[in-house]
N, C-alpha and C positions, 0 to 999 in steps of 0.2 A: 655694532655688527653682532654681539652675542645673541641680543634678542631674537633677529631673524634667523640665527642658526638653530637656536633651541626651540623657536618655534617649527621651523623645517623639521627638526629631528622628533619631536611629539608628533607633527601631523603624518611623518612615514610611518612611526611606531604604532600609531591607532589605526592606520589602514592595513597594516598587516596583521595586527589583532582583529580586526571585523573581519578580515579574509579568512583567519583561522576558526571562525567562530562555527559553530555547528551549522548542518543546513536546517532550515524550517522542515517540518514534515507536515503534508498536507494529504488528506485523504476523502474519497467520495464513496458512500457505502449505499448500496441499493438492495430492496429485500422486497420481492414481489411474491404476493400469497393469494389475494381476493381476485382471482381468475371467474369469469363468467361460466366458464365449465373447465373441469380438470382443476379446481381449486386447490392449494396446497396448505400445509398445515404449518411448516415453520419457517419459511423464510424471513418473515418479519422478526420472530424471535432470533434468528442469526443474524441479521442485520443490527438488532439492539445490542446482542452479545459482542458483536466484530467492533461495535462501536466504543462501548466502556472499554475494551481491550486496548483499541488505538488510544483514545483519550489518556489512559492510564501510560502509555507510550510517549506521551507527548505529541501525540498529532492534533492538528486541528481538523474536526470531521465534520461534513456534512453529510447529512444520512437523509434518503427518500425510501418511505413506505408505500406501498402499492401505488407506483408512480404510474402515470401514463406515457406514451412515447414523447408528447410535447414535453413534458416536465422532465424525462431522463435527458434528452437532447439538449434542454437548456442548462441542466445541471451539469452535464460534461462539458460544454462550452465554458461555462462560468469555472469549472474545475481546471480547465487546462489555462484559462488566462491568469491564473493564480500561480502558476509554476514559471520556474526558471531555474538558471544554473545554480543557484542555492538552494534546492528544494529536493526532498525525497518524496515522492507521489506514489500514493498507494490507490488501487481500485479493487472493491470487494462486489461482487454480486450473489445473490441467492435468489432463485425463482426458475421458472421453465427458460430452458434454452435448448436450442436444436441447431444442427448442421444440415446446410443446403447448398450444394455445388461447392464444397471447399470453404464455406464461410461459415461462422459461428454467429446466431443471431440471438440475442438477449429479448425475452418477450415482457412487452408492457402488459398492464393488468387490462387495457382497453383494446388489445391487439386481436385476441380470440373473437371478440364480435364481427370483426369486420375480415377476418381472415379464414377462408377455407381450406387451403393447402400450403406447403412449403413455398410455392412459387410466388406468393404474394408478399412474403416474409420482406423483401427488398425494399420494399414501401412500406411497410405497416410495424416492421420491429426495429431494432437497433443494432448494427452490426458491430460485433466486438473487436474488430479490426480498426474502425472508427474510432473507438475509444482508445484503443492503444496508439495508433498512429498520432493521435491528439496529445498524448502524454509524452512520446518521444520526442515529436516535434517542437516540444516546450522548449527543450533543453535542459531538462531536470537532470540532475546528477544521477539518481537511482529512480528505476520504475519496478512497482511490485504490482502484479496484474493477477489478482485470485477470483476462480470461479467456482463456486458451490451450486452449480446450475442444475437444473432439473435433465436428466440425461433422455429420457425416453420421450419421443414426440408427442405432444398433445393433439397433433392432427393423426396420428397412428390411424384411426378409425376412417379417415377421408383420402388415405394414398394408398399405394401402392410401393412396397419395398422401401418405406421409409428408413432412414438410416439413424441407427442408435448413438447416443452420446454426441460428442464435441469433436470437431476435427482439430488437428495439430495445429498450433499456430507460432509463426516466426517472430522473434524478437531481436531488436539490435543490441548492440553493444549496451551495458549498464541498464538490463532488463532482466526481471524474472517474472516467468509464469508458471502460476500454479492451478492445478486442477484437482477438483474431490476425487476424481477418479481418472484412470488413463484414457486418452480419446479414445473415442470411439465404444465405450463400455458405459454402464448405467450405473448410477449411483443411488444411495438410499436416503430418504428424508428423514427419518430416525421417527418411524410410527410409535406413538406413544411417549416420547421423549420431548424433553422442551426444545432440543437444539437436533440438527442432523450429525451424524457420526463425525463428519469432517470437521464442521465449524466449532462442535464441542470441543474435539480433541487441539482444534488449531487455537482457540483463545486461551485453553490450558496452557498450552507449551509457549505460547507469545509472553506469558508472564514470567518466563525462566530467562535467566541471564545466558544465553545460547545464540550462537551464529544463527542466522535465518534458514540457512541450508541444513543444520542439523534440528533445527525446529520442525523443518518440512520431513525428515526423515524420521524423527518420533511420532509424526503424525501418522507417516504411513504404516508403520510397525502397529501403532494403536486401532486406527480404523481397519486395517487389514484382520487382527485378530478379532474385532469386536463384529466383523460380519462374515466371519468363516472364510476368509480369503476371497469374498464375492467382491470386494469394492477395493482398490488399490490407489491411493492418492498418487499424483504423478507430477513432476515440475521440469521445467527446462530452464536454465539460466545462464547468462554470459555477464556475471559481474567479477570484478577482479579483486574485491576487498570485502571482508566482513561487514555484514550489517545487524545489528541487534535491537531488537525493540527494547527491550530492558538490558541496559550495558552491565557487567560485571565489574565491580571495583577495580581500578587499575588497567583497564582495557581501552583503548582509543577507541571509540565509536566511528561510526561511517565514515571512510576516506579520510580522518583526521590525520593519521600519522604522516602522511607526505607533507600536509599543511604545517602540523608542528615541527617537522625537520626544517622546512624552509624558514620558518620564524626563527628556529636557533640559529641557523645559519647566518641571518642578517641581524639579529638582535645585537652582537658586539659592536657593530658600526653605530647604530642609534646610542646606544650607552655612552659610546666614546665621543659622539658629537655633545651630547648632553653635559658631560662633565667637561670637555673643554672648553665650553661657552661659559659654564658656571664658574670657572675658578681663573685665578690671574695668570697661571701658568699652565701651559699645554702638557697634559700628561703623555707619556709615551703610549702608543697604541698597543693594548694586549686584550687579546679575547677572553682573557680569563677575570676582566673584570666586569664582564657581561654574562658570566655563567646564572643561568637561572636558578633562582633559588627552588627548596622543594615545594613550598606551598604553591607557588607559582606554574611549576611543571605539572602538579595534580590538578590545575585547575581544567584541563582539558581531557583528563583520563577517565572521568566517570560521566556518566549519564544519568541523572536522578529522574525518576519517573515523574516527580513533580515539576520538571523543568516547563513545562506547559499544563497554564491551568490543567452373546449378545446377540445380539443378532436381533435384527429388525426384519420385518415383512417388507418386501419390496412395492411401492407404492408408483403412481403416476410419476412422482417427484417427492422432491422433499416429502397470531392468530387473529385472529381479526385484529385489524389495527386499531390503535387509541392515539390520539393526539398527545404529542410530548412536545414541551418547551424545547425549543431549540431544533426541533425534527421538522422537515418539511413534509407534507402528506400530500398526496395526488392532488386534492383538491385545492390545496393552498398553493401548488405549484402553477395549477391551471390559472389561479386567479392573479 
């Protein structure tokens, strides 16, 4: 009788510990610059900088550079399929982006060859709402959606009364949406710099042990100062707990506090069962026998980054792509 009880207790204890584990971090990063017209300078550099910062924060990252519409759709579908209730999902895009009829469209590098005005975007570009819906429908625990998109339309010369900037987006519970600038306004590309003002500041603050909303507030202040108040990053969030890219020592990371409390509540029962089945006499039940030791408690409080592997002139928006190991190029995605 002792062995089955011991096995059951250990099995339950293992299950609770697994449920208590940190969620996987998964990201899709896209940087589009090599357009046939209105080419951009920094989106590929921005995508590479963001990839490095995310990998340092323990994300598993898929990166596309100068991607076609087909490649972007395939990447989004694979990204969504990799998400579940135990993942933190992050999407980042840098490149041309425009709004039309209240929807925001991310522009693949092959789209401008086929599109003459915004009315054709529904068929030739990628609706950002499609990506956000795929993330939210996956059931992922937290969705981070970041757009450092070109705010002025590359179709301005072919249309009348074109709208500047991107439109406001609604996210569901557990979603944070961050823009390089406020909806309806134009962002800077970072002329003469390696990255856009927004991405340069964002990757800098992501490496600090701060909650994500404090990171974005610091980015806002830094970008506003660098652009003389002309660019004001903006975000909207419906998240109930702090998320850290790099957590400070002694702080429970994303949504772990509730799981830790649940584990501590049931742990005495499992420890009692194990002791009862491993001794000749049954000890009286006491929750004090299961009080976690300090080393065990510290197991969940710190996330190590190695857990997994001014002013600038305003342009049309935002260098030449190079092949990199582990990255998807547009050509590779098509093939």
